[in-house]
C-alpha positions in Angstrom: 15.8 -14.5 -4.8 14.6 -11.8 -6.3 11.4 -10.2 -3.8 9.3 -9.1 -6.9 6.6 -11.3 -6.1 6.7 -11.7 -2.3 6.4 -7.6 -1.8 3.5 -7.5 -4.9 1.8 -9.8 -2.3 2.3 -7.9 0.5 1.7 -4.7 -0.6 -1.5 -5.6 -2.2 -2.4 -6.9 1.0 -1.2 -4.2 3.2 -3.1 -1.6 0.5 -6.7 -4.0 1.2 -5.4 -4.0 4.9 -6.0 -0.5 5.9 -2.2 1.1 4.8 -3.6 2.6 1.7 -6.9 4.4 0.7 -9.6 2.6 -1.0 -13.0 3.3 -3.1 -15.2 1.9 -5.0 -17.3 2.7 -8.1 -20.4 1.0 -8.5 -19.9 0.5 -12.4 -22.9 -1.5 -13.8 -25.4 1.7 -11.7 -23.2 4.7 -12.0 -19.9 4.4 -13.5 -19.1 8.1 -13.0 -19.4 7.9 -8.9 -16.7 6.9 -6.8 -18.0 5.9 -3.0 -14.8 6.5 -0.6 -14.4 4.0 1.9 -13.4 5.8 5.4 -12.2 2.2 6.9 -11.2 -1.0 5.3 -9.6 -4.6 6.2 -9.3 -8.0 4.9 -10.9 -10.5 6.9 -10.1 -13.8 7.8 -11.8 -15.8 4.8 -10.0 -13.1 2.5 -13.1 -10.6 2.0 -12.5 -6.8 2.0 -14.6 -5.4 4.6 -15.0 -1.5 4.1 -17.2 1.0 6.2 -18.7 3.6 4.3 -20.4 6.9 5.0 -24.2 6.2 5.0 -25.1 9.9 3.5 -22.7 9.0 0.3 -23.9 4.8 0.0 -27.4 4.8 1.3 -28.5 4.8 -2.3 -26.7 1.8 -3.0 -27.4 -2.0 -3.2 -25.7 -5.0 -3.3 -24.1 -4.8 -6.4 -20.7 -5.5 -8.4 -18.5 -3.0 -7.7 -14.6 -1.9 -8.9 -12.2 -1.4 -6.1 -9.6 1.0 -6.6 -6.7 1.1 -3.7 -4.1 3.9 -3.6 -0.5 4.1 -1.5 1.1 7.4 -1.1 4.6 7.4 -0.1 6.2 7.8 3.8 6.8 11.8 2.6 4.5 14.7 4.0 6.1 17.1 1.3 5.6 15.4 -1.7 2.5 14.1 -2.8 3.9 10.2 -4.7 1.9 7.4 -5.4 3.6 4.3 -4.8 1.5 1.9 -6.2 -2.6 1.5 -7.3 -4.8 -1.4 -7.7 -7.8 -2.0 -9.0 -10.5 -5.4 -8.7 -13.8 -6.2 -9.5 -16.1 -8.1 -7.1 -19.4 -7.9 -5.5 -20.8 -5.8 -2.9 -23.2 -7.0 0.0 -24.1 -4.7 2.8 -24.6 -5.8 6.3 -27.8 -5.2 7.7 -28.1 -1.7 9.7 -26.7 -1.9 13.2 -24.6 -5.0 12.5 -20.4 -4.6 11.9 -18.2 -6.9 11.3 -15.6 -8.0 14.3 -12.6 -7.5 14.1 -12.4 -4.5 12.5 -12.6 -2.0 15.6 -15.5 -0.3 14.8 -18.9 -0.7 16.0 -21.9 0.0 14.3 -23.5 3.8 13.9 -26.5 5.4 12.1 -24.1 7.7 9.6 -22.3 4.6 9.2 -22.9 1.3 6.7 -20.5 -1.9 6.8 -20.5 -4.3 3.6 -17.8 -6.8 2.4 -16.3 -7.2 -1.1 -15.8 -10.8 -2.6 -12.3 -10.1 -5.0 -10.6 -13.0 -6.3 -8.0 -11.2 -8.1 -6.6 -7.4 -8.0 -3.9 -5.9 -10.8 -1.4 -4.1 -8.7 0.3 -0.8 -10.8 4.2 0.0 -9.0 7.4 0.1 -10.1 7.9 -3.1 -11.5 5.2 -3.0 -14.1 1.6 -4.6 -13.7 1.0 -7.5 -11.6 -2.0 -9.7 -10.7 -2.2 -10.7 -7.3 -5.4 -13.5 -6.2 -6.9 -12.7 -3.2 -6.8 -16.3 -1.8 -2.9 -15.7 -1.9 -3.0 -12.9 0.7 -5.6 -15.3 3.5 -3.3 -15.3 6.6 -0.8 -12.8 5.5 -3.2 -10.1 7.1 -2.6 -11.7 10.8 0.7 -12.9 10.3 2.8 -9.4 8.7 3.6 -6.8 11.1 2.0 -4.2 12.0 3.7 -1.3 10.7 3.6 2.5 12.4 4.5 4.1 9.1 4.8 7.8 11.4 7.0 6.2 13.6 9.6 4.4 11.0 9.6 7.7 9.1 10.9 9.2 12.1 13.7 6.6 12.3 14.5 7.3 8.5 14.6 11.1 9.1 17.3 10.3 11.4 19.1 8.8 8.8 19.1 11.7 6.8 18.5 12.1 3.0 22.3 11.9 2.7 22.6 8.3 3.5 18.8 7.4 1.9 20.6 8.7 -1.5 24.1 6.5 -0.5 22.2 3.6 0.1 19.9 4.0 -3.2 23.4 4.5 -4.9 24.4 1.0 -3.4 21.7 -0.4 -4.9 22.1 0.9 -8.0 25.6 0.2 -8.3 25.3 -3.6 -6.8 27.5 -2.4 -3.6 24.7 -4.1 -1.2 22.0 -6.2 -1.0 18.7 -5.5 -2.9 17.0 -4.9 -6.2 16.3 -1.9 -8.6 12.8 -2.0 -9.1 12.8 0.4 -12.1 15.1 2.8 -13.8 14.2 5.3 -16.8 14.5 8.3 -18.1 12.1 10.7 -17.5 11.9 14.7 -17.3 11.4 16.3 -13.8 10.7 19.7 -12.4 13.8 21.6 -11.5 12.6 21.5 -7.5 12.3 17.8 -7.9 15.9 16.9 -9.1 18.4 15.7 -7.3 15.9 14.5 -4.5 15.3 11.0 -2.7 12.6 9.8 -1.5 11.1 6.8 0.4 8.6 5.1 -1.1 7.4 2.8 1.4 8.9 0.2 4.1 7.6 -3.8 4.8 9.1 -6.3 7.0 11.6 -7.2 3.6 12.9 -3.6 3.6 12.5 -0.4 2.6 11.6 1.0 -1.1 13.8 4.6 -1.9 12.7 6.8 -5.0 15.4 8.9 -6.4 15.4 11.8 -9.2 18.2 13.0 -10.9 18.2 15.5 -13.6 17.0 13.7 -16.5 16.2 9.8 -14.8 14.4 8.5 -12.2 14.9 5.2 -10.6 13.3 3.2 -7.9 15.4 0.9 -5.4 14.5 -1.9 -3.0 17.2 -2.0 0.0 17.0 -5.3 1.8 17.3 -5.7 5.5 19.8 -8.1 6.3 17.4 -10.5 7.5 13.5 -10.2 7.6 12.0 -8.4 9.9 8.7 -9.8 12.0 7.6 -7.6 14.4 7.1 -3.8 14.4 9.8 -3.3 16.8 12.5 -5.4 14.4 11.4 -3.3 11.1 12.1 0.3 13.1 15.6 -1.5 14.5 16.7 -2.4 11.1 15.9 1.0 9.9 17.8 2.5 12.4 20.8 -0.7 11.7 21.0 1.6 8.1 22.5 4.6 9.5 
């Protein structure tokens, strides 16, 4: 079974549940203005919870918005966008002083809390464009393990770039369990050639991005078995050594 469908849903869920950055555009009122979101998540009903600075959003009424999300690679030295998503929905602000339970942030005069009802989003990632229905994400936010990306990045650093490059090549050649998500010709700058970067990690495995002289490829290294907790993810990464 391919991981593409389940991974796309999981990646979407994680972007909308805090792992990625989110902003929205009130395209019917001012299509040139983007409102940054300082904190966001998904509630049990599948609504997108957004927290914005009041000084950047107090002019904005309840309205239709385009939600934009971005997920960056687990790299500090190189800025790589692993995935982006967008979808349109209805934004509704909560009354002043009222916060959404479970978001982990108390009401404050300088913040505005709102909810966005989305039906679907379009995820753009190494496999192309995938339409994901928000209803399919209900419950995933509670069931999926929380990932400490800094801790996982530390475990991957311990593996070393040579081992990561070996894992990437082994998936490309079919020696280990995994999938090739993308493989195409691409002219790269000299300082980006012959490199392997960590794109993403979830309970199923990790995404690696490999660059040659005239080619870039993205692979998914599958864990021997799904990891059901943050500790199991860290152990699964360490076991790849």
